[in-house]
N, C-alpha and C positions, 0 to 999 in steps of 0.2 A: 079623687075618689068620688064615685057616685053611689052613695048608700041610700038614697031616698030621703024621706022625712025622718028626723031624729025621733027616737022613742021617748026621750026625756031631754030637757034643757034646764040648766041651772045657771043663774046669773046673779052677780052681786056688783054693786056700784059703790065706789069710794071716791070722795073728794079729797084731793091732795093739794096742799097749799104750796105749790111749786109749778114752774112752767113745764110744759110737755117734754122739752128736751132733757130736763133734769130727771124726770120720771123714766123716760126712755133709757137713759144711760144706765140706771140701776136695773131696769127690767132686762136688758140684754147683756149685762155683766154676769153671764151664766156661771162663771167660776166663783162668784161671790155669794151665791144663793144661801150657802150655809151661814152666812153672817146675818141674814134677816128672815129667810123663809122658815116658818115653823115646822114643815114636814118634808121639804124637797131639797135634795142636794144634787146638783148637776155636775157630772164629770165632763165638763166642756171647757173650752178655752174662749177668751174674749174674741170677738170677731166672727163667731159661728152663727150669727143671726142672718143666715142666708137660706133661701128656699132649698130644700133637699138635704140640709145638714141633719145629721143624727145626733141626738143628745142623750147619752147614757145617763141614767139617774137612779137615785135611791129615794124611796118614799118611806118615811118612818113615822108611825103614830105614837111612838114612845113604848109600845109593847112589841111591835113586829116591824120588820123592814122588808121591803119588796124592791127588787131591781126591775126597772122598766126602761124602755128606750122611746123617746119621742122623736118624731121627724118633723122638721119645720116645713110647712106647706105654703106659707105666705108671709112675706115681710113687706110692709109699706112704712118705712122709717119716716118720721118718728111717731106714727099714729096707730099701727096695727101689726100684731104678731100672732101667728096661728101655728099651733103644732098639734100633731095627732099621735096617739099611742094606743096600743091594743090591737084587737083583731075583730073582724066582722063575725068570726066563728063564735066569739064570746061577747065581749064588749069593746067597742072602739070609741074612744073619746076624742073629739075635736075641740081643743081648748083655744079660745081666742082672747086676746088682750087688746082693748081699744082705748086709746088715749085721746081725749077731746079737750082742746084748749078752750077755757071759759073766758068771757070778757074781763073778769077781774084778775086774770093772770094765773088762776089755779088750773088744775087738771082734773077732769072727770075720768076716772079709771074704771072701765067696765071689764070684769073678769067673767067670762061665760064659757060653758062647756056643753056641747051637744053630744048625746050618746046614741050610738047606732049598734046594730048587731043582734045576734040571737038572744043575748041576755040583757039587752039594754032596758027592756021594760021593767026589769027588777030594780032599776035605779029610781023609778018614780017614787016609791015609798020613802026613799032616803033623800029626796030633793030638799026638804026643809033643813035637814042636818047639813047637807052639802052646801047649801046657800050660806048658812052660818059659818062654815069653814072657809068658804071663799071670801066672805066679809072679813074674817080673821086674817087671811093672807093679804087682802087689800090694806088692812090696818098696819100690818107688818111692813108692807112696801112703803106706806106713808111715813112710818116711823124711820125707816132707813133713809128715805129721801130727805126728811127733815134733819136727821143726824148729819148727813153729808153736806147739807146746805147751810147748816147753822154753825 
């Protein structure tokens, strides 16, 4: 996809006290997101972390539920996963997850989304709220990794 420059970008960084491989294993266990992710349920099987795979999903904020489909556009195991969802006619989000091994054996988890399309500029006023949400997702991932490691 060549959509030009994003109209908005939201990023949150979380330190996870576990090696990259442990974090990656939880991140790509798509069928288990309901066990840790606060709003995202993926209707996918393990092993679908390949470019071109489509991930049907449900996003629920506790009051409403929306069905979406994400398409994986990049996988560089165990360091980077990128998926897209939406449409340039409205809003297309390109969501990336980057895992960086730190010298102390922990993982820096960067959750970032770029927004493109006709309605993407409308995301800018929501950026602060979205950043807090993405930090909450990172904390939930950290808790899940710690639960499985401990």
